[in-house]
C-alpha positions as CSV (number, residue, x, y, z in Angstrom):
1,M,33.2,5.9,-3.8
2,Q,33.2,5.5,-7.6
3,N,36.7,7.0,-7.8
4,Q,38.4,4.4,-5.6
5,P,40.6,1.9,-7.4
6,Q,39.4,-1.8,-7.2
7,S,42.3,-2.7,-5.0
8,K,41.0,-0.3,-2.4
9,F,37.4,-1.7,-2.3
10,P,37.9,-3.7,0.9
11,E,38.7,-0.4,2.7
12,W,35.1,0.6,2.3
13,T,33.8,-0.3,5.8
14,I,30.2,-0.1,6.8
15,S,30.8,3.1,8.7
16,K,32.5,4.8,5.8
17,L,29.9,3.7,3.3
18,L,27.0,5.0,5.5
19,G,28.7,8.4,5.8
20,W,29.5,8.7,2.1
21,T,26.1,7.4,0.9
22,A,24.1,9.6,3.3
23,S,26.0,12.6,2.0
24,Y,25.6,11.6,-1.6
25,F,21.8,11.1,-1.2
26,Q,21.5,14.4,0.6
27,S,23.3,16.2,-2.3
28,H,20.7,14.7,-4.6
29,D,17.7,15.7,-2.5
30,I,16.8,12.1,-1.5
31,D,14.4,12.1,1.5
32,S,15.8,10.7,4.8
33,P,19.3,10.2,3.4
34,R,20.8,8.5,6.4
35,S,18.0,6.0,7.1
36,T,17.8,5.3,3.3
37,A,21.5,4.4,3.3
38,E,21.0,2.2,6.3
39,I,18.1,0.3,4.8
40,L,19.8,-0.3,1.5
41,L,23.1,-1.4,3.1
42,A,21.4,-3.7,5.5
43,H,19.5,-5.3,2.6
44,T,22.8,-5.6,0.7
45,L,24.3,-7.5,3.6
46,G,21.7,-10.2,3.6
47,G,18.9,-8.5,5.4
48,L,20.6,-7.3,8.5
49,K,18.8,-5.2,11.0
50,R,19.8,-1.6,10.9
51,I,21.2,-1.7,14.4
52,D,23.5,-4.5,13.2
53,L,25.3,-2.0,11.0
54,Y,26.6,-0.1,14.0
55,L,27.6,-3.3,15.7
56,R,29.8,-4.1,12.7
57,Y,30.8,-0.5,11.8
58,D,34.4,-1.4,10.9
59,Q,33.5,-4.5,8.8
60,P,34.7,-4.0,5.1
61,L,32.4,-5.0,2.2
62,T,33.5,-7.5,-0.4
63,I,33.8,-6.5,-4.0
64,D,30.5,-8.3,-4.8
65,E,28.7,-6.5,-1.9
66,L,30.0,-3.1,-3.1
67,S,28.8,-3.8,-6.6
68,I,25.3,-4.7,-5.4
69,F,25.2,-1.7,-3.1
70,K,26.2,0.6,-5.9
71,T,23.3,-0.6,-8.1
72,Y,20.9,0.1,-5.2
73,I,22.4,3.6,-4.9
74,K,21.9,4.3,-8.6
75,R,18.3,3.0,-8.5
76,R,17.5,5.3,-5.6
77,I,19.1,8.3,-7.3
78,D,16.7,7.5,-10.2
79,R,14.0,8.0,-7.5
80,E,13.0,4.3,-7.4
81,P,11.3,3.9,-4.0
82,V,13.2,2.0,-1.4
83,A,10.3,-0.5,-1.0
84,Y,10.7,-1.6,-4.6
85,I,14.5,-1.9,-4.3
86,V,14.3,-4.1,-1.2
87,G,11.1,-5.7,-2.3
88,A,9.2,-5.1,1.0
89,R,7.2,-2.6,3.0
90,E,5.8,-2.8,6.6
91,F,2.1,-2.2,7.1
92,W,0.1,-2.8,10.2
93,S,3.3,-4.3,11.8
94,M,3.5,-6.9,9.0
95,D,6.3,-7.2,6.5
96,L,4.7,-7.4,3.0
97,A,6.4,-8.2,-0.3
98,V,5.9,-5.4,-2.8
99,T,6.6,-5.2,-6.6
100,K,6.0,-2.7,-9.3
101,D,2.7,-4.5,-9.9
102,V,1.2,-2.8,-6.8
103,L,1.1,0.5,-5.0
104,I,3.4,0.7,-2.0
105,P,1.2,0.6,1.2
106,R,0.9,4.0,2.9
107,P,0.7,4.8,6.6
108,E,-2.5,6.8,6.0
109,T,-4.2,3.7,4.7
110,E,-4.0,2.3,8.2
111,C,-6.8,4.8,9.0
112,L,-9.0,2.8,6.7
113,V,-8.1,-0.4,8.6
114,E,-8.8,1.4,11.9
115,S,-12.2,2.5,10.7
116,A,-13.1,-1.0,9.6
117,L,-11.9,-2.5,12.9
118,S,-13.9,0.0,15.0
119,I,-17.1,-1.1,13.1
120,L,-16.3,-4.8,13.4
121,E,-15.6,-4.6,17.1
122,S,-19.1,-3.3,17.7
123,S,-20.7,-6.2,15.9
124,S,-21.1,-9.8,16.7
125,G,-20.9,-13.0,14.7
126,S,-18.9,-13.9,11.6
127,K,-19.0,-11.2,8.9
128,R,-18.4,-11.4,5.1
129,I,-15.9,-8.8,4.1
130,L,-14.8,-7.9,0.6
131,E,-11.8,-5.8,-0.4
132,L,-11.8,-4.3,-4.0
133,G,-8.4,-3.6,-5.5
134,T,-6.3,-5.4,-2.9
135,G,-2.9,-4.8,-4.5
136,S,-0.3,-6.2,-2.1
137,G,-3.1,-7.4,0.2
138,A,-2.2,-4.9,3.0
139,I,-5.7,-4.0,4.0
140,I,-7.4,-7.4,3.9
141,L,-4.4,-9.0,5.7
142,A,-4.5,-6.4,8.4
143,L,-8.2,-7.1,9.0
144,A,-7.8,-10.9,8.8
145,S,-4.9,-10.8,11.3
146,E,-7.0,-8.8,13.8
147,R,-10.4,-10.4,13.3
148,P,-9.8,-14.0,12.1
149,E,-13.4,-15.1,12.8
150,N,-14.7,-13.3,9.7
151,I,-14.8,-14.6,6.1
152,Y,-12.6,-12.5,3.8
153,F,-12.6,-12.0,0.1
154,A,-10.2,-9.8,-2.0
155,S,-10.0,-9.0,-5.7
156,D,-7.8,-7.1,-8.1
157,R,-8.0,-6.7,-11.9
158,S,-4.2,-7.4,-12.0
159,V,-3.4,-11.1,-11.9
160,E,0.1,-10.3,-10.7
161,A,-1.3,-8.3,-7.8
162,V,-3.5,-11.1,-6.7
163,K,-0.6,-13.6,-6.9
164,L,1.4,-11.2,-4.7
165,A,-1.4,-10.7,-2.2
166,F,-1.8,-14.5,-1.9
167,M,1.9,-14.9,-1.4
168,N,1.8,-12.3,1.4
169,A,-1.2,-14.0,2.9
170,K,0.6,-17.3,2.9
171,F,3.7,-15.8,4.4
172,H,1.6,-14.6,7.4
173,N,-0.4,-17.9,7.6
174,L,-3.6,-16.1,6.5
175,D,-4.1,-17.8,3.1
176,G,-6.7,-20.0,4.5
177,K,-8.7,-17.0,5.8
178,I,-9.0,-15.1,2.5
179,I,-10.5,-16.0,-0.9
180,F,-8.7,-14.2,-3.7
181,F,-10.0,-13.6,-7.2
182,T,-9.4,-11.4,-10.2
183,G,-11.7,-8.9,-11.9
184,D,-12.7,-5.3,-12.5
185,W,-14.2,-4.1,-9.3
186,L,-17.6,-5.8,-8.8
187,E,-18.0,-7.3,-12.3
188,P,-17.0,-10.9,-11.3
189,L,-19.8,-10.9,-8.7
190,K,-22.7,-9.9,-10.9
191,N,-25.4,-12.6,-11.1
192,T,-23.8,-14.6,-8.3
193,G,-26.1,-13.5,-5.5
194,Q,-23.1,-12.9,-3.2
195,L,-23.7,-10.4,-0.4
196,F,-21.3,-8.8,2.1
197,D,-21.5,-7.2,5.4
198,M,-18.6,-4.8,4.5
199,I,-17.0,-3.7,1.2
200,I,-13.7,-1.9,1.6
201,S,-11.4,-0.3,-1.0
202,N,-8.6,2.1,-1.5
203,P,-9.3,2.9,-5.2
204,P,-7.4,5.2,-7.6
205,Y,-8.4,8.8,-6.7
206,I,-5.7,11.0,-8.2
207,R,-6.7,13.3,-11.1
208,T,-5.0,12.3,-14.3
209,S,-3.6,15.8,-14.8
210,D,-2.1,15.8,-11.3
211,I,-0.1,12.6,-11.7
212,P,2.9,14.2,-13.4
213,D,3.1,16.7,-10.5
214,L,3.5,13.9,-7.9
215,Q,6.9,12.9,-6.5
216,P,9.0,11.1,-9.1
217,E,9.1,8.1,-6.8
218,I,5.3,7.8,-7.5
219,Y,4.8,8.9,-11.1
220,K,7.9,7.3,-12.5
221,H,7.6,3.9,-10.7
222,E,4.2,3.1,-9.2
223,P,1.5,1.5,-11.5
224,F,-0.4,4.2,-13.3
225,T,-3.7,2.4,-13.3
226,A,-3.5,2.2,-9.5
227,L,-3.1,5.9,-9.3
228,D,-5.3,7.3,-12.1
229,G,-8.8,8.3,-10.9
230,G,-9.7,9.9,-14.2
231,K,-10.3,13.6,-15.0
232,D,-11.8,14.5,-11.6
233,G,-10.2,11.7,-9.7
234,L,-13.6,10.1,-9.0
235,D,-14.1,7.6,-11.8
236,S,-13.4,4.5,-9.7
237,I,-15.0,5.9,-6.5
238,K,-18.2,6.7,-8.3
239,K,-18.4,3.3,-10.0
240,I,-18.0,1.6,-6.7
241,I,-20.5,3.7,-4.9
242,L,-23.1,3.3,-7.6
243,Q,-22.7,-0.5,-7.6
244,A,-21.7,-1.6,-4.1
245,H,-25.2,-1.4,-2.5
246,A,-26.4,-4.3,-4.7
247,F,-23.7,-6.5,-3.1
248,L,-24.3,-5.4,0.5
249,V,-26.6,-6.8,3.1
250,Q,-29.2,-4.5,4.6
251,K,-27.3,-1.9,6.6
252,G,-24.0,-3.2,5.2
253,I,-21.0,-0.9,5.2
254,L,-19.0,0.6,2.3
255,L,-15.7,2.0,3.4
256,L,-13.5,4.0,1.0
257,E,-10.2,5.8,1.2
258,I,-10.5,9.1,-0.6
259,G,-8.4,12.1,-1.6
260,H,-7.9,14.9,0.9
261,D,-10.1,17.4,-1.2
262,Q,-12.8,15.0,-2.3
263,K,-15.2,15.0,0.6
264,D,-17.9,17.3,-0.9
265,P,-18.1,15.8,-4.4
266,I,-18.2,12.3,-2.9
267,K,-21.0,13.3,-0.6
268,K,-22.9,14.5,-3.7
269,I,-22.4,11.2,-5.4
270,I,-23.6,9.4,-2.4
271,D,-26.7,11.6,-2.0
272,D,-27.6,11.4,-5.7
273,C,-27.3,7.6,-5.6
274,G,-30.0,7.4,-2.9
275,N,-29.1,4.0,-1.7
276,Y,-27.1,4.9,1.4
277,E,-27.5,6.7,4.8
278,D,-25.4,7.6,7.8
279,V,-22.5,9.1,5.8
280,V,-19.4,9.7,7.9
281,F,-16.1,11.2,6.8
282,K,-13.1,10.7,9.0
283,K,-9.8,12.6,9.1
284,D,-6.3,11.1,9.0
285,Y,-3.5,12.0,11.4
286,S,-2.7,15.0,9.2
287,S,-6.3,16.3,9.6
288,Y,-7.2,15.5,6.0
289,Y,-10.5,13.8,5.3
290,R,-9.2,10.3,4.3
291,T,-12.1,7.8,4.7
292,A,-15.7,7.7,3.8
293,C,-18.0,5.3,5.6
294,I,-21.5,4.9,4.3
295,R,-24.3,2.4,5.3
296,K,-26.7,0.8,2.9
297,K,-30.3,1.8,3.5
298,S,-32.5,-0.9,5.0
């Protein structure tokens, strides 16, 4: 594509561009080259649906459209995630705006939402639910959309993340259901007397030394502080476990997303803390332990 003279640009139809770009991405080891090409081209053309590309397969792009599309290709070749390029990611059937201030929501995190909903469905009355480290707001928005009768709170130490989460809540008409605030984990709530029926979090849990070995899409582009769990990956998890019981009602629930190999050390932290009971670890769809559900002792 880059070798075509400017006078030939209009000859680049949607069909030709998809074929060329998919091949180019494949030669650079980009995951899902065809679908990636489709997503980026649909976004270039004003947010078309991918199916629309095939209904307009012989439509040529303008010079401006080609220029924009080329910048997207270069960004993807530099391993920038598609979600950051297009500024959105779907989670729990909701389109969420994402920026480099937040982690991109992952499908496995829906297991955390499912665990929370299964607990809430077995209870009655309005519950007070707090999410720590809300990022884009994916988890708290999913819960609020499914169980609007509850009272929701969500925090993040990043002001930009909280602004983004609020914007996503407003887009989905959920801003009136959730109280957002900033702060480092539970620090803002000390001495407030606030208690919750459930505290939920997907905290950083990757070992610092493992981050450079992650996919470049992750370590080059996603926020380091949202990934880094310290030397053993357990810094944030341990802090939350040791403090959360003071902010839970009797028999309140703490739900955490965890790393696939962290079940045993987290179980030890819980046992040593002595403030919880009924510890349950659940696997994700890849059969990795992904969530820890613990109940405050009465």
